[in-house]
N, CA, C and O atoms as CSV, one atom per row, in Angstrom:
chain,resi,resn,atom,element,x,y,z
A,1,MET,N,N,20.914,4.094,-4.525
A,1,MET,CA,C,20.029,3.120,-5.125
A,1,MET,C,C,18.563,3.438,-4.804
A,1,MET,O,O,17.702,3.327,-5.677
A,2,TYR,N,N,18.274,3.836,-3.550
A,2,TYR,CA,C,16.877,4.070,-3.176
A,2,TYR,C,C,16.258,5.195,-4.000
A,2,TYR,O,O,15.074,5.140,-4.332
A,3,GLY,N,N,17.045,6.210,-4.331
A,3,GLY,CA,C,16.526,7.314,-5.132
A,3,GLY,C,C,16.113,6.870,-6.518
A,3,GLY,O,O,15.059,7.261,-7.020
A,4,GLU,N,N,16.950,6.049,-7.132
A,4,GLU,CA,C,16.636,5.521,-8.461
A,4,GLU,C,C,15.382,4.663,-8.416
A,4,GLU,O,O,14.520,4.757,-9.290
A,5,ARG,N,N,15.288,3.824,-7.385
A,5,ARG,CA,C,14.126,2.935,-7.283
A,5,ARG,C,C,12.853,3.739,-7.043
A,5,ARG,O,O,11.822,3.458,-7.654
A,6,LEU,N,N,12.912,4.729,-6.167
A,6,LEU,CA,C,11.729,5.550,-5.909
A,6,LEU,C,C,11.273,6.269,-7.173
A,6,LEU,O,O,10.081,6.322,-7.473
A,7,LYS,N,N,12.214,6.809,-7.893
A,7,LYS,CA,C,11.888,7.535,-9.125
A,7,LYS,C,C,11.294,6.593,-10.173
A,7,LYS,O,O,10.303,6.922,-10.824
A,8,GLN,N,N,11.910,5.420,-10.328
A,8,GLN,CA,C,11.432,4.439,-11.296
A,8,GLN,C,C,10.003,3.999,-10.971
A,8,GLN,O,O,9.147,3.972,-11.855
A,9,LEU,N,N,9.745,3.657,-9.715
A,9,LEU,CA,C,8.411,3.215,-9.311
A,9,LEU,C,C,7.380,4.326,-9.516
A,9,LEU,O,O,6.268,4.069,-9.977
A,10,ARG,N,N,7.750,5.545,-9.177
A,10,ARG,CA,C,6.833,6.679,-9.345
A,10,ARG,C,C,6.505,6.906,-10.815
A,10,ARG,O,O,5.344,7.104,-11.172
A,11,LYS,N,N,7.521,6.876,-11.664
A,11,LYS,CA,C,7.297,7.130,-13.089
A,11,LYS,C,C,6.501,6.004,-13.746
A,11,LYS,O,O,5.661,6.260,-14.608
A,12,GLU,N,N,6.762,4.756,-13.342
A,12,GLU,CA,C,6.011,3.627,-13.896
A,12,GLU,C,C,4.519,3.761,-13.623
A,12,GLU,O,O,3.688,3.342,-14.429
A,13,ARG,N,N,4.193,4.345,-12.488
A,13,ARG,CA,C,2.793,4.473,-12.081
A,13,ARG,C,C,2.220,5.860,-12.339
A,13,ARG,O,O,1.044,6.111,-12.076
A,14,ASN,N,N,3.053,6.756,-12.853
A,14,ASN,CA,C,2.623,8.116,-13.187
A,14,ASN,C,C,1.989,8.830,-11.981
A,14,ASN,O,O,0.884,9.368,-12.059
A,15,ILE,N,N,2.727,8.813,-10.874
A,15,ILE,CA,C,2.254,9.424,-9.636
A,15,ILE,C,C,3.027,10.720,-9.403
A,15,ILE,O,O,4.251,10.729,-9.536
A,16,PRO,N,N,2.350,11.804,-9.061
A,16,PRO,CA,C,3.060,13.060,-8.791
A,16,PRO,C,C,3.894,12.973,-7.514
A,16,PRO,O,O,3.530,12.275,-6.568
A,17,GLN,N,N,5.005,13.683,-7.502
A,17,GLN,CA,C,5.861,13.709,-6.320
A,17,GLN,C,C,5.093,14.221,-5.104
A,17,GLN,O,O,5.330,13.756,-3.989
A,18,GLN,N,N,4.190,15.156,-5.297
A,18,GLN,CA,C,3.416,15.710,-4.180
A,18,GLN,C,C,2.633,14.623,-3.451
A,18,GLN,O,O,2.562,14.628,-2.222
A,19,THR,N,N,2.050,13.701,-4.193
A,19,THR,CA,C,1.287,12.609,-3.590
A,19,THR,C,C,2.185,11.762,-2.701
A,19,THR,O,O,1.799,11.394,-1.591
A,20,LEU,N,N,3.372,11.456,-3.184
A,20,LEU,CA,C,4.294,10.627,-2.419
A,20,LEU,C,C,4.884,11.380,-1.238
A,20,LEU,O,O,5.165,10.787,-0.196
A,21,ALA,N,N,5.070,12.666,-1.396
A,21,ALA,CA,C,5.556,13.475,-0.279
A,21,ALA,C,C,4.541,13.427,0.862
A,21,ALA,O,O,4.917,13.262,2.023
A,22,GLU,N,N,3.272,13.569,0.538
A,22,GLU,CA,C,2.233,13.509,1.563
A,22,GLU,C,C,2.209,12.139,2.231
A,22,GLU,O,O,2.078,12.042,3.451
A,23,LEU,N,N,2.334,11.092,1.440
A,23,LEU,CA,C,2.349,9.731,1.963
A,23,LEU,C,C,3.528,9.520,2.913
A,23,LEU,O,O,3.386,8.874,3.951
A,24,ALA,N,N,4.683,10.064,2.557
A,24,ALA,CA,C,5.894,9.900,3.361
A,24,ALA,C,C,5.937,10.872,4.541
A,24,ALA,O,O,6.795,10.748,5.416
A,25,GLY,N,N,5.016,11.839,4.569
A,25,GLY,CA,C,4.966,12.792,5.662
A,25,GLY,C,C,6.030,13.870,5.587
A,25,GLY,O,O,6.506,14.366,6.608
A,26,VAL,N,N,6.399,14.231,4.347
A,26,VAL,CA,C,7.398,15.288,4.159
A,26,VAL,C,C,6.877,16.303,3.153
A,26,VAL,O,O,5.893,16.055,2.456
A,27,LYS,N,N,7.536,17.432,3.086
A,27,LYS,CA,C,7.214,18.423,2.064
A,27,LYS,C,C,7.735,17.915,0.725
A,27,LYS,O,O,8.590,17.030,0.682
A,28,ILE,N,N,7.223,18.471,-0.360
A,28,ILE,CA,C,7.622,17.990,-1.682
A,28,ILE,C,C,9.133,18.074,-1.884
A,28,ILE,O,O,9.729,17.185,-2.493
A,29,ARG,N,N,9.747,19.130,-1.380
A,29,ARG,CA,C,11.203,19.270,-1.540
A,29,ARG,C,C,11.929,18.141,-0.810
A,29,ARG,O,O,12.952,17.646,-1.285
A,30,GLY,N,N,11.404,17.742,0.330
A,30,GLY,CA,C,11.990,16.617,1.060
A,30,GLY,C,C,11.927,15.341,0.248
A,30,GLY,O,O,12.886,14.571,0.210
A,31,TYR,N,N,10.779,15.116,-0.410
A,31,TYR,CA,C,10.663,13.927,-1.257
A,31,TYR,C,C,11.618,14.008,-2.438
A,31,TYR,O,O,12.229,13.008,-2.814
A,32,GLN,N,N,11.749,15.183,-3.022
A,32,GLN,CA,C,12.690,15.350,-4.135
A,32,GLN,C,C,14.113,15.043,-3.691
A,32,GLN,O,O,14.904,14.500,-4.463
A,33,PHE,N,N,14.441,15.389,-2.444
A,33,PHE,CA,C,15.761,15.051,-1.904
A,33,PHE,C,C,15.932,13.540,-1.804
A,33,PHE,O,O,17.036,13.033,-1.999
A,34,TYR,N,N,14.855,12.810,-1.504
A,34,TYR,CA,C,14.948,11.341,-1.483
A,34,TYR,C,C,15.321,10.819,-2.867
A,34,TYR,O,O,16.227,9.996,-3.002
A,35,GLU,N,N,14.626,11.294,-3.887
A,35,GLU,CA,C,14.880,10.796,-5.238
A,35,GLU,C,C,16.276,11.165,-5.737
A,35,GLU,O,O,16.873,10.424,-6.518
A,36,SER,N,N,16.791,12.294,-5.291
A,36,SER,CA,C,18.141,12.692,-5.722
A,36,SER,C,C,19.209,12.157,-4.772
A,36,SER,O,O,20.404,12.374,-4.977
A,37,GLU,N,N,18.764,11.456,-3.730
A,37,GLU,CA,C,19.644,10.881,-2.712
A,37,GLU,C,C,20.462,11.940,-1.974
A,37,GLU,O,O,21.577,11.679,-1.522
A,38,THR,N,N,19.889,13.136,-1.861
A,38,THR,CA,C,20.507,14.194,-1.062
A,38,THR,C,C,20.303,13.909,0.418
A,38,THR,O,O,21.183,14.162,1.241
A,39,THR,N,N,19.117,13.375,0.748
A,39,THR,CA,C,18.824,12.935,2.114
A,39,THR,C,C,18.215,11.544,2.057
A,39,THR,O,O,17.701,11.111,1.026
A,40,GLU,N,N,18.286,10.851,3.196
A,40,GLU,CA,C,17.725,9.507,3.275
A,40,GLU,C,C,16.370,9.545,3.972
A,40,GLU,O,O,16.183,10.276,4.944
A,41,PRO,N,N,15.429,8.754,3.468
A,41,PRO,CA,C,14.131,8.695,4.144
A,41,PRO,C,C,14.271,8.022,5.508
A,41,PRO,O,O,15.094,7.123,5.679
A,42,ASN,N,N,13.466,8.458,6.475
A,42,ASN,CA,C,13.477,7.779,7.767
A,42,ASN,C,C,12.700,6.470,7.648
A,42,ASN,O,O,12.079,6.203,6.618
A,43,ILE,N,N,12.734,5.670,8.683
A,43,ILE,CA,C,12.124,4.344,8.616
A,43,ILE,C,C,10.613,4.419,8.387
A,43,ILE,O,O,10.061,3.585,7.670
A,44,LYS,N,N,9.934,5.406,8.986
A,44,LYS,CA,C,8.488,5.538,8.770
A,44,LYS,C,C,8.171,5.828,7.311
A,44,LYS,O,O,7.216,5.283,6.757
A,45,ALA,N,N,8.968,6.681,6.693
A,45,ALA,CA,C,8.762,7.000,5.276
A,45,ALA,C,C,9.050,5.780,4.411
A,45,ALA,O,O,8.307,5.493,3.473
A,46,LEU,N,N,10.126,5.060,4.723
A,46,LEU,CA,C,10.448,3.854,3.947
A,46,LEU,C,C,9.326,2.830,4.023
A,46,LEU,O,O,8.941,2.243,3.011
A,47,ILE,N,N,8.810,2.621,5.210
A,47,ILE,CA,C,7.712,1.661,5.382
A,47,ILE,C,C,6.488,2.111,4.585
A,47,ILE,O,O,5.871,1.305,3.888
A,48,ALA,N,N,6.137,3.385,4.686
A,48,ALA,CA,C,4.967,3.899,3.968
A,48,ALA,C,C,5.132,3.750,2.462
A,48,ALA,O,O,4.199,3.339,1.772
A,49,LEU,N,N,6.312,4.080,1.951
A,49,LEU,CA,C,6.550,3.985,0.509
A,49,LEU,C,C,6.579,2.532,0.042
A,49,LEU,O,O,6.021,2.208,-1.006
A,50,ALA,N,N,7.222,1.659,0.807
A,50,ALA,CA,C,7.264,0.238,0.449
A,50,ALA,C,C,5.855,-0.350,0.442
A,50,ALA,O,O,5.489,-1.088,-0.474
A,51,ASP,N,N,5.068,-0.022,1.462
A,51,ASP,CA,C,3.692,-0.523,1.510
A,51,ASP,C,C,2.867,0.009,0.347
A,51,ASP,O,O,2.100,-0.735,-0.265
A,52,PHE,N,N,3.020,1.279,0.043
A,52,PHE,CA,C,2.275,1.890,-1.055
A,52,PHE,C,C,2.577,1.192,-2.387
A,52,PHE,O,O,1.669,0.910,-3.169
A,53,TYR,N,N,3.850,0.921,-2.632
A,53,TYR,CA,C,4.248,0.294,-3.892
A,53,TYR,C,C,4.121,-1.228,-3.875
A,53,TYR,O,O,4.190,-1.864,-4.926
A,54,GLY,N,N,3.938,-1.812,-2.702
A,54,GLY,CA,C,3.842,-3.269,-2.613
A,54,GLY,C,C,5.185,-3.949,-2.832
A,54,GLY,O,O,5.258,-5.035,-3.407
A,55,VAL,N,N,6.247,-3.299,-2.368
A,55,VAL,CA,C,7.597,-3.861,-2.484
A,55,VAL,C,C,8.219,-3.916,-1.093
A,55,VAL,O,O,7.681,-3.351,-0.141
A,56,THR,N,N,9.348,-4.595,-0.982
A,56,THR,CA,C,10.030,-4.669,0.299
A,56,THR,C,C,10.949,-3.460,0.478
A,56,THR,O,O,11.354,-2.817,-0.490
A,57,ILE,N,N,11.264,-3.175,1.724
A,57,ILE,CA,C,12.241,-2.127,2.006
A,57,ILE,C,C,13.591,-2.528,1.427
A,57,ILE,O,O,14.324,-1.679,0.920
A,58,ASP,N,N,13.926,-3.813,1.498
A,58,ASP,CA,C,15.189,-4.286,0.922
A,58,ASP,C,C,15.284,-3.939,-0.558
A,58,ASP,O,O,16.356,-3.586,-1.049
A,59,TYR,N,N,14.173,-4.040,-1.263
A,59,TYR,CA,C,14.168,-3.672,-2.675
A,59,TYR,C,C,14.407,-2.173,-2.847
A,59,TYR,O,O,15.206,-1.755,-3.685
A,60,LEU,N,N,13.712,-1.377,-2.053
A,60,LEU,CA,C,13.875,0.074,-2.166
A,60,LEU,C,C,15.314,0.521,-1.934
A,60,LEU,O,O,15.806,1.420,-2.616
A,61,VAL,N,N,15.986,-0.103,-0.977
A,61,VAL,CA,C,17.346,0.343,-0.641
A,61,VAL,C,C,18.425,-0.407,-1.405
A,61,VAL,O,O,19.613,-0.173,-1.183
A,62,GLY,N,N,18.030,-1.307,-2.303
A,62,GLY,CA,C,19.000,-1.966,-3.173
A,62,GLY,C,C,19.649,-3.216,-2.619
A,62,GLY,O,O,20.665,-3.666,-3.148
A,63,ARG,N,N,19.083,-3.792,-1.561
A,63,ARG,CA,C,19.641,-5.028,-0.995
A,63,ARG,C,C,19.228,-6.254,-1.789
A,63,ARG,O,O,19.843,-7.313,-1.668
A,64,THR,N,N,18.184,-6.115,-2.601
A,64,THR,CA,C,17.735,-7.186,-3.464
A,64,THR,C,C,17.157,-6.576,-4.727
A,64,THR,O,O,16.728,-5.422,-4.731
A,65,ASP,N,N,17.149,-7.350,-5.790
A,65,ASP,CA,C,16.548,-6.885,-7.036
A,65,ASP,C,C,15.154,-7.472,-7.227
A,65,ASP,O,O,14.524,-7.270,-8.265
A,66,THR,N,N,14.681,-8.196,-6.223
A,66,THR,CA,C,13.351,-8.800,-6.273
A,66,THR,C,C,12.388,-7.901,-5.489
A,66,THR,O,O,12.507,-7.795,-4.269
A,67,PRO,N,N,11.451,-7.262,-6.161
A,67,PRO,CA,C,10.577,-6.306,-5.494
A,67,PRO,C,C,9.746,-6.870,-4.341
A,67,PRO,O,O,9.504,-6.169,-3.359
A,68,ASN,N,N,9.311,-8.115,-4.447
A,68,ASN,CA,C,8.391,-8.670,-3.456
A,68,ASN,C,C,9.018,-9.722,-2.566
A,68,ASN,O,O,8.324,-10.619,-2.088
A,69,GLY,N,N,10.299,-9.630,-2.339
A,69,GLY,CA,C,10.936,-10.566,-1.420
A,69,GLY,C,C,11.800,-11.478,-2.114
A,69,GLY,O,O,12.419,-12.339,-1.489
């Protein structure tokens, strides 16, 4: 679920994967693995991405369908 949400949020805002990789503190390939759900983001990356998008971590990981709580 988190991969789909990350991809959807990125595409809605037309942000390059490289920008988000830098924000999450990973190489671009690492970020691509997040979107394909090959690997899971660590808590620091999740917090950074949630803060950047203005959504909750619960939304990113699929625990809720409400982006802001």
